[in-house]
Chimera marker file (.cmm) of the C-alpha trace (Angstrom):
<marker_set name="trace">
<marker id="1" x="-19.024" y="5.852" z="-3.599" r="1" g="1" b="0" radius="0.5"/>
<marker id="2" x="-19.481" y="3.721" z="-0.487" r="1" g="1" b="0" radius="0.5"/>
<marker id="3" x="-16.948" y="0.916" z="-0.070" r="1" g="1" b="0" radius="0.5"/>
<marker id="4" x="-16.820" y="-2.084" z="2.246" r="1" g="1" b="0" radius="0.5"/>
<marker id="5" x="-13.652" y="-3.662" z="3.627" r="1" g="1" b="0" radius="0.5"/>
<marker id="6" x="-14.003" y="-7.286" z="4.753" r="1" g="1" b="0" radius="0.5"/>
<marker id="7" x="-11.507" y="-8.469" z="7.366" r="1" g="1" b="0" radius="0.5"/>
<marker id="8" x="-10.758" y="-11.458" z="9.575" r="1" g="1" b="0" radius="0.5"/>
<marker id="9" x="-12.170" y="-10.795" z="13.031" r="1" g="1" b="0" radius="0.5"/>
<marker id="10" x="-10.214" y="-13.731" z="14.502" r="1" g="1" b="0" radius="0.5"/>
<marker id="11" x="-6.862" y="-12.149" z="13.616" r="1" g="1" b="0" radius="0.5"/>
<marker id="12" x="-5.679" y="-9.923" z="16.458" r="1" g="1" b="0" radius="0.5"/>
<marker id="13" x="-3.472" y="-7.767" z="14.209" r="1" g="1" b="0" radius="0.5"/>
<marker id="14" x="-6.334" y="-7.356" z="11.712" r="1" g="1" b="0" radius="0.5"/>
<marker id="15" x="-8.735" y="-6.355" z="14.494" r="1" g="1" b="0" radius="0.5"/>
<marker id="16" x="-6.223" y="-3.857" z="15.910" r="1" g="1" b="0" radius="0.5"/>
<marker id="17" x="-5.836" y="-2.236" z="12.483" r="1" g="1" b="0" radius="0.5"/>
<marker id="18" x="-9.610" y="-2.168" z="11.923" r="1" g="1" b="0" radius="0.5"/>
<marker id="19" x="-10.180" y="-0.635" z="15.364" r="1" g="1" b="0" radius="0.5"/>
<marker id="20" x="-7.721" y="2.125" z="14.474" r="1" g="1" b="0" radius="0.5"/>
<marker id="21" x="-9.222" y="2.564" z="11.014" r="1" g="1" b="0" radius="0.5"/>
<marker id="22" x="-12.766" y="2.714" z="12.436" r="1" g="1" b="0" radius="0.5"/>
<marker id="23" x="-11.863" y="5.757" z="14.512" r="1" g="1" b="0" radius="0.5"/>
<marker id="24" x="-10.319" y="7.797" z="11.692" r="1" g="1" b="0" radius="0.5"/>
<marker id="25" x="-12.151" y="6.682" z="8.546" r="1" g="1" b="0" radius="0.5"/>
<marker id="26" x="-14.810" y="8.650" z="6.721" r="1" g="1" b="0" radius="0.5"/>
<marker id="27" x="-18.457" y="7.663" z="6.300" r="1" g="1" b="0" radius="0.5"/>
<marker id="28" x="-17.857" y="6.177" z="2.856" r="1" g="1" b="0" radius="0.5"/>
<marker id="29" x="-16.097" y="3.089" z="4.235" r="1" g="1" b="0" radius="0.5"/>
<marker id="30" x="-17.795" y="0.254" z="6.087" r="1" g="1" b="0" radius="0.5"/>
<marker id="31" x="-15.796" y="-2.398" z="7.943" r="1" g="1" b="0" radius="0.5"/>
<marker id="32" x="-17.218" y="-5.928" z="8.111" r="1" g="1" b="0" radius="0.5"/>
<marker id="33" x="-15.931" y="-8.905" z="10.046" r="1" g="1" b="0" radius="0.5"/>
<marker id="34" x="-16.192" y="-11.903" z="7.726" r="1" g="1" b="0" radius="0.5"/>
<marker id="35" x="-17.164" y="-14.128" z="10.650" r="1" g="1" b="0" radius="0.5"/>
<marker id="36" x="-20.256" y="-11.981" z="11.266" r="1" g="1" b="0" radius="0.5"/>
<marker id="37" x="-21.419" y="-12.774" z="7.710" r="1" g="1" b="0" radius="0.5"/>
<marker id="38" x="-21.289" y="-16.572" z="7.873" r="1" g="1" b="0" radius="0.5"/>
<marker id="39" x="-25.034" y="-16.832" z="7.203" r="1" g="1" b="0" radius="0.5"/>
<marker id="40" x="-24.593" y="-14.756" z="4.014" r="1" g="1" b="0" radius="0.5"/>
<marker id="41" x="-21.537" y="-16.553" z="2.589" r="1" g="1" b="0" radius="0.5"/>
<marker id="42" x="-20.919" y="-20.089" z="1.447" r="1" g="1" b="0" radius="0.5"/>
<marker id="43" x="-18.080" y="-21.908" z="3.164" r="1" g="1" b="0" radius="0.5"/>
<marker id="44" x="-16.009" y="-21.543" z="-0.019" r="1" g="1" b="0" radius="0.5"/>
<marker id="45" x="-16.674" y="-17.782" z="-0.242" r="1" g="1" b="0" radius="0.5"/>
<marker id="46" x="-15.797" y="-17.297" z="3.419" r="1" g="1" b="0" radius="0.5"/>
<marker id="47" x="-12.559" y="-19.267" z="3.038" r="1" g="1" b="0" radius="0.5"/>
<marker id="48" x="-11.557" y="-17.203" z="-0.014" r="1" g="1" b="0" radius="0.5"/>
<marker id="49" x="-12.230" y="-13.943" z="1.821" r="1" g="1" b="0" radius="0.5"/>
<marker id="50" x="-10.295" y="-15.046" z="4.907" r="1" g="1" b="0" radius="0.5"/>
<marker id="51" x="-7.127" y="-15.578" z="2.882" r="1" g="1" b="0" radius="0.5"/>
<marker id="52" x="-6.623" y="-11.881" z="1.966" r="1" g="1" b="0" radius="0.5"/>
<marker id="53" x="-8.348" y="-8.565" z="2.546" r="1" g="1" b="0" radius="0.5"/>
<marker id="54" x="-11.265" y="-7.840" z="0.228" r="1" g="1" b="0" radius="0.5"/>
<marker id="55" x="-12.664" y="-4.402" z="-0.498" r="1" g="1" b="0" radius="0.5"/>
<marker id="56" x="-15.902" y="-4.047" z="-2.433" r="1" g="1" b="0" radius="0.5"/>
<marker id="57" x="-16.356" y="-0.907" z="-4.514" r="1" g="1" b="0" radius="0.5"/>
<marker id="58" x="-19.697" y="-1.215" z="-6.272" r="1" g="1" b="0" radius="0.5"/>
<marker id="59" x="-19.405" y="-4.313" z="-8.468" r="1" g="1" b="0" radius="0.5"/>
<marker id="60" x="-15.599" y="-4.239" z="-8.289" r="1" g="1" b="0" radius="0.5"/>
<marker id="61" x="-13.531" y="-6.312" z="-5.854" r="1" g="1" b="0" radius="0.5"/>
<marker id="62" x="-10.067" y="-5.184" z="-4.772" r="1" g="1" b="0" radius="0.5"/>
<marker id="63" x="-7.905" y="-7.630" z="-2.838" r="1" g="1" b="0" radius="0.5"/>
<marker id="64" x="-4.687" y="-7.893" z="-0.878" r="1" g="1" b="0" radius="0.5"/>
<marker id="65" x="-2.377" y="-4.924" z="-0.508" r="1" g="1" b="0" radius="0.5"/>
<marker id="66" x="-4.515" y="-2.944" z="-2.973" r="1" g="1" b="0" radius="0.5"/>
<marker id="67" x="-7.542" y="-3.363" z="-0.677" r="1" g="1" b="0" radius="0.5"/>
<marker id="68" x="-5.514" y="-2.078" z="2.250" r="1" g="1" b="0" radius="0.5"/>
<marker id="69" x="-4.277" y="0.927" z="0.278" r="1" g="1" b="0" radius="0.5"/>
<marker id="70" x="-7.828" y="1.683" z="-0.927" r="1" g="1" b="0" radius="0.5"/>
<marker id="71" x="-9.293" y="1.450" z="2.588" r="1" g="1" b="0" radius="0.5"/>
<marker id="72" x="-6.765" y="3.871" z="4.022" r="1" g="1" b="0" radius="0.5"/>
<marker id="73" x="-7.688" y="6.411" z="1.332" r="1" g="1" b="0" radius="0.5"/>
<marker id="74" x="-10.773" y="7.049" z="3.497" r="1" g="1" b="0" radius="0.5"/>
<marker id="75" x="-8.509" y="8.635" z="6.122" r="1" g="1" b="0" radius="0.5"/>
<marker id="76" x="-6.274" y="11.663" z="6.226" r="1" g="1" b="0" radius="0.5"/>
<marker id="77" x="-3.313" y="9.241" z="6.196" r="1" g="1" b="0" radius="0.5"/>
<marker id="78" x="-4.145" y="7.794" z="2.774" r="1" g="1" b="0" radius="0.5"/>
<marker id="79" x="-1.256" y="9.600" z="1.107" r="1" g="1" b="0" radius="0.5"/>
<marker id="80" x="1.225" y="7.566" z="3.170" r="1" g="1" b="0" radius="0.5"/>
<marker id="81" x="-0.377" y="4.274" z="2.133" r="1" g="1" b="0" radius="0.5"/>
<marker id="82" x="-0.305" y="5.247" z="-1.573" r="1" g="1" b="0" radius="0.5"/>
<marker id="83" x="3.485" y="4.877" z="-1.410" r="1" g="1" b="0" radius="0.5"/>
<marker id="84" x="2.924" y="1.101" z="-1.209" r="1" g="1" b="0" radius="0.5"/>
<marker id="85" x="1.385" y="1.270" z="-4.684" r="1" g="1" b="0" radius="0.5"/>
<marker id="86" x="4.349" y="2.998" z="-6.329" r="1" g="1" b="0" radius="0.5"/>
<marker id="87" x="5.823" y="0.833" z="-9.127" r="1" g="1" b="0" radius="0.5"/>
<marker id="88" x="9.207" y="0.378" z="-7.458" r="1" g="1" b="0" radius="0.5"/>
<marker id="89" x="7.726" y="-0.444" z="-4.038" r="1" g="1" b="0" radius="0.5"/>
<marker id="90" x="4.541" y="-2.356" z="-4.913" r="1" g="1" b="0" radius="0.5"/>
<marker id="91" x="6.170" y="-5.678" z="-5.915" r="1" g="1" b="0" radius="0.5"/>
<marker id="92" x="7.986" y="-5.849" z="-2.566" r="1" g="1" b="0" radius="0.5"/>
<marker id="93" x="4.955" y="-4.675" z="-0.563" r="1" g="1" b="0" radius="0.5"/>
<marker id="94" x="2.775" y="-7.209" z="-2.374" r="1" g="1" b="0" radius="0.5"/>
<marker id="95" x="5.238" y="-10.050" z="-1.725" r="1" g="1" b="0" radius="0.5"/>
<marker id="96" x="5.487" y="-9.165" z="1.973" r="1" g="1" b="0" radius="0.5"/>
<marker id="97" x="1.687" y="-8.922" z="2.263" r="1" g="1" b="0" radius="0.5"/>
<marker id="98" x="1.106" y="-12.251" z="0.451" r="1" g="1" b="0" radius="0.5"/>
<marker id="99" x="3.592" y="-14.078" z="2.670" r="1" g="1" b="0" radius="0.5"/>
<marker id="100" x="2.141" y="-12.547" z="5.826" r="1" g="1" b="0" radius="0.5"/>
<marker id="101" x="-1.433" y="-13.342" z="4.709" r="1" g="1" b="0" radius="0.5"/>
<marker id="102" x="-0.519" y="-16.972" z="3.976" r="1" g="1" b="0" radius="0.5"/>
<marker id="103" x="1.264" y="-17.326" z="7.343" r="1" g="1" b="0" radius="0.5"/>
<marker id="104" x="-1.694" y="-15.748" z="9.189" r="1" g="1" b="0" radius="0.5"/>
<marker id="105" x="-4.248" y="-17.958" z="7.432" r="1" g="1" b="0" radius="0.5"/>
<marker id="106" x="-2.220" y="-21.133" z="8.051" r="1" g="1" b="0" radius="0.5"/>
<marker id="107" x="-1.698" y="-20.238" z="11.718" r="1" g="1" b="0" radius="0.5"/>
<marker id="108" x="-5.401" y="-19.581" z="12.317" r="1" g="1" b="0" radius="0.5"/>
<marker id="109" x="-7.148" y="-22.072" z="10.038" r="1" g="1" b="0" radius="0.5"/>
<marker id="110" x="-4.828" y="-24.946" z="9.115" r="1" g="1" b="0" radius="0.5"/>
<marker id="111" x="-4.551" y="-27.678" z="11.661" r="1" g="1" b="0" radius="0.5"/>
<link id1="1" id2="2" r="1" g="1" b="0" radius="0.2"/>
<link id1="2" id2="3" r="1" g="1" b="0" radius="0.2"/>
<link id1="3" id2="4" r="1" g="1" b="0" radius="0.2"/>
<link id1="4" id2="5" r="1" g="1" b="0" radius="0.2"/>
<link id1="5" id2="6" r="1" g="1" b="0" radius="0.2"/>
<link id1="6" id2="7" r="1" g="1" b="0" radius="0.2"/>
<link id1="7" id2="8" r="1" g="1" b="0" radius="0.2"/>
<link id1="8" id2="9" r="1" g="1" b="0" radius="0.2"/>
<link id1="9" id2="10" r="1" g="1" b="0" radius="0.2"/>
<link id1="10" id2="11" r="1" g="1" b="0" radius="0.2"/>
<link id1="11" id2="12" r="1" g="1" b="0" radius="0.2"/>
<link id1="12" id2="13" r="1" g="1" b="0" radius="0.2"/>
<link id1="13" id2="14" r="1" g="1" b="0" radius="0.2"/>
<link id1="14" id2="15" r="1" g="1" b="0" radius="0.2"/>
<link id1="15" id2="16" r="1" g="1" b="0" radius="0.2"/>
<link id1="16" id2="17" r="1" g="1" b="0" radius="0.2"/>
<link id1="17" id2="18" r="1" g="1" b="0" radius="0.2"/>
<link id1="18" id2="19" r="1" g="1" b="0" radius="0.2"/>
<link id1="19" id2="20" r="1" g="1" b="0" radius="0.2"/>
<link id1="20" id2="21" r="1" g="1" b="0" radius="0.2"/>
<link id1="21" id2="22" r="1" g="1" b="0" radius="0.2"/>
<link id1="22" id2="23" r="1" g="1" b="0" radius="0.2"/>
<link id1="23" id2="24" r="1" g="1" b="0" radius="0.2"/>
<link id1="24" id2="25" r="1" g="1" b="0" radius="0.2"/>
<link id1="25" id2="26" r="1" g="1" b="0" radius="0.2"/>
<link id1="26" id2="27" r="1" g="1" b="0" radius="0.2"/>
<link id1="27" id2="28" r="1" g="1" b="0" radius="0.2"/>
<link id1="28" id2="29" r="1" g="1" b="0" radius="0.2"/>
<link id1="29" id2="30" r="1" g="1" b="0" radius="0.2"/>
<link id1="30" id2="31" r="1" g="1" b="0" radius="0.2"/>
<link id1="31" id2="32" r="1" g="1" b="0" radius="0.2"/>
<link id1="32" id2="33" r="1" g="1" b="0" radius="0.2"/>
<link id1="33" id2="34" r="1" g="1" b="0" radius="0.2"/>
<link id1="34" id2="35" r="1" g="1" b="0" radius="0.2"/>
<link id1="35" id2="36" r="1" g="1" b="0" radius="0.2"/>
<link id1="36" id2="37" r="1" g="1" b="0" radius="0.2"/>
<link id1="37" id2="38" r="1" g="1" b="0" radius="0.2"/>
<link id1="38" id2="39" r="1" g="1" b="0" radius="0.2"/>
<link id1="39" id2="40" r="1" g="1" b="0" radius="0.2"/>
<link id1="40" id2="41" r="1" g="1" b="0" radius="0.2"/>
<link id1="41" id2="42" r="1" g="1" b="0" radius="0.2"/>
<link id1="42" id2="43" r="1" g="1" b="0" radius="0.2"/>
<link id1="43" id2="44" r="1" g="1" b="0" radius="0.2"/>
<link id1="44" id2="45" r="1" g="1" b="0" radius="0.2"/>
<link id1="45" id2="46" r="1" g="1" b="0" radius="0.2"/>
<link id1="46" id2="47" r="1" g="1" b="0" radius="0.2"/>
<link id1="47" id2="48" r="1" g="1" b="0" radius="0.2"/>
<link id1="48" id2="49" r="1" g="1" b="0" radius="0.2"/>
<link id1="49" id2="50" r="1" g="1" b="0" radius="0.2"/>
<link id1="50" id2="51" r="1" g="1" b="0" radius="0.2"/>
<link id1="51" id2="52" r="1" g="1" b="0" radius="0.2"/>
<link id1="52" id2="53" r="1" g="1" b="0" radius="0.2"/>
<link id1="53" id2="54" r="1" g="1" b="0" radius="0.2"/>
<link id1="54" id2="55" r="1" g="1" b="0" radius="0.2"/>
<link id1="55" id2="56" r="1" g="1" b="0" radius="0.2"/>
<link id1="56" id2="57" r="1" g="1" b="0" radius="0.2"/>
<link id1="57" id2="58" r="1" g="1" b="0" radius="0.2"/>
<link id1="58" id2="59" r="1" g="1" b="0" radius="0.2"/>
<link id1="59" id2="60" r="1" g="1" b="0" radius="0.2"/>
<link id1="60" id2="61" r="1" g="1" b="0" radius="0.2"/>
<link id1="61" id2="62" r="1" g="1" b="0" radius="0.2"/>
<link id1="62" id2="63" r="1" g="1" b="0" radius="0.2"/>
<link id1="63" id2="64" r="1" g="1" b="0" radius="0.2"/>
<link id1="64" id2="65" r="1" g="1" b="0" radius="0.2"/>
<link id1="65" id2="66" r="1" g="1" b="0" radius="0.2"/>
<link id1="66" id2="67" r="1" g="1" b="0" radius="0.2"/>
<link id1="67" id2="68" r="1" g="1" b="0" radius="0.2"/>
<link id1="68" id2="69" r="1" g="1" b="0" radius="0.2"/>
<link id1="69" id2="70" r="1" g="1" b="0" radius="0.2"/>
<link id1="70" id2="71" r="1" g="1" b="0" radius="0.2"/>
<link id1="71" id2="72" r="1" g="1" b="0" radius="0.2"/>
<link id1="72" id2="73" r="1" g="1" b="0" radius="0.2"/>
<link id1="73" id2="74" r="1" g="1" b="0" radius="0.2"/>
<link id1="74" id2="75" r="1" g="1" b="0" radius="0.2"/>
<link id1="75" id2="76" r="1" g="1" b="0" radius="0.2"/>
<link id1="76" id2="77" r="1" g="1" b="0" radius="0.2"/>
<link id1="77" id2="78" r="1" g="1" b="0" radius="0.2"/>
<link id1="78" id2="79" r="1" g="1" b="0" radius="0.2"/>
<link id1="79" id2="80" r="1" g="1" b="0" radius="0.2"/>
<link id1="80" id2="81" r="1" g="1" b="0" radius="0.2"/>
<link id1="81" id2="82" r="1" g="1" b="0" radius="0.2"/>
<link id1="82" id2="83" r="1" g="1" b="0" radius="0.2"/>
<link id1="83" id2="84" r="1" g="1" b="0" radius="0.2"/>
<link id1="84" id2="85" r="1" g="1" b="0" radius="0.2"/>
<link id1="85" id2="86" r="1" g="1" b="0" radius="0.2"/>
<link id1="86" id2="87" r="1" g="1" b="0" radius="0.2"/>
<link id1="87" id2="88" r="1" g="1" b="0" radius="0.2"/>
<link id1="88" id2="89" r="1" g="1" b="0" radius="0.2"/>
<link id1="89" id2="90" r="1" g="1" b="0" radius="0.2"/>
<link id1="90" id2="91" r="1" g="1" b="0" radius="0.2"/>
<link id1="91" id2="92" r="1" g="1" b="0" radius="0.2"/>
<link id1="92" id2="93" r="1" g="1" b="0" radius="0.2"/>
<link id1="93" id2="94" r="1" g="1" b="0" radius="0.2"/>
<link id1="94" id2="95" r="1" g="1" b="0" radius="0.2"/>
<link id1="95" id2="96" r="1" g="1" b="0" radius="0.2"/>
<link id1="96" id2="97" r="1" g="1" b="0" radius="0.2"/>
<link id1="97" id2="98" r="1" g="1" b="0" radius="0.2"/>
<link id1="98" id2="99" r="1" g="1" b="0" radius="0.2"/>
<link id1="99" id2="100" r="1" g="1" b="0" radius="0.2"/>
<link id1="100" id2="101" r="1" g="1" b="0" radius="0.2"/>
<link id1="101" id2="102" r="1" g="1" b="0" radius="0.2"/>
<link id1="102" id2="103" r="1" g="1" b="0" radius="0.2"/>
<link id1="103" id2="104" r="1" g="1" b="0" radius="0.2"/>
<link id1="104" id2="105" r="1" g="1" b="0" radius="0.2"/>
<link id1="105" id2="106" r="1" g="1" b="0" radius="0.2"/>
<link id1="106" id2="107" r="1" g="1" b="0" radius="0.2"/>
<link id1="107" id2="108" r="1" g="1" b="0" radius="0.2"/>
<link id1="108" id2="109" r="1" g="1" b="0" radius="0.2"/>
<link id1="109" id2="110" r="1" g="1" b="0" radius="0.2"/>
<link id1="110" id2="111" r="1" g="1" b="0" radius="0.2"/>
</marker_set>
């Protein structure tokens, strides 16, 4: 099933990760810069998507650290990323991701 990962093209770390992912991913993952979709999204939808990663899998939306883990499953390195979903590690990984995502959003979009 084809999946699409939506990312913030104004975030230099996000772009660096997406550039790396683009080189090693399979054909079943598309990468989309949210800012390139501004004519397709309402301002509210765009703001929501800029706050955390979003991965679309059919009608299902996966967000945050889970979206990152799912995207990397389209590479040969996916097994490493699955560790972040382990029950003992996921709460910490999720907390770190949420704090980083909030800091990144505030730095780029809150004035």
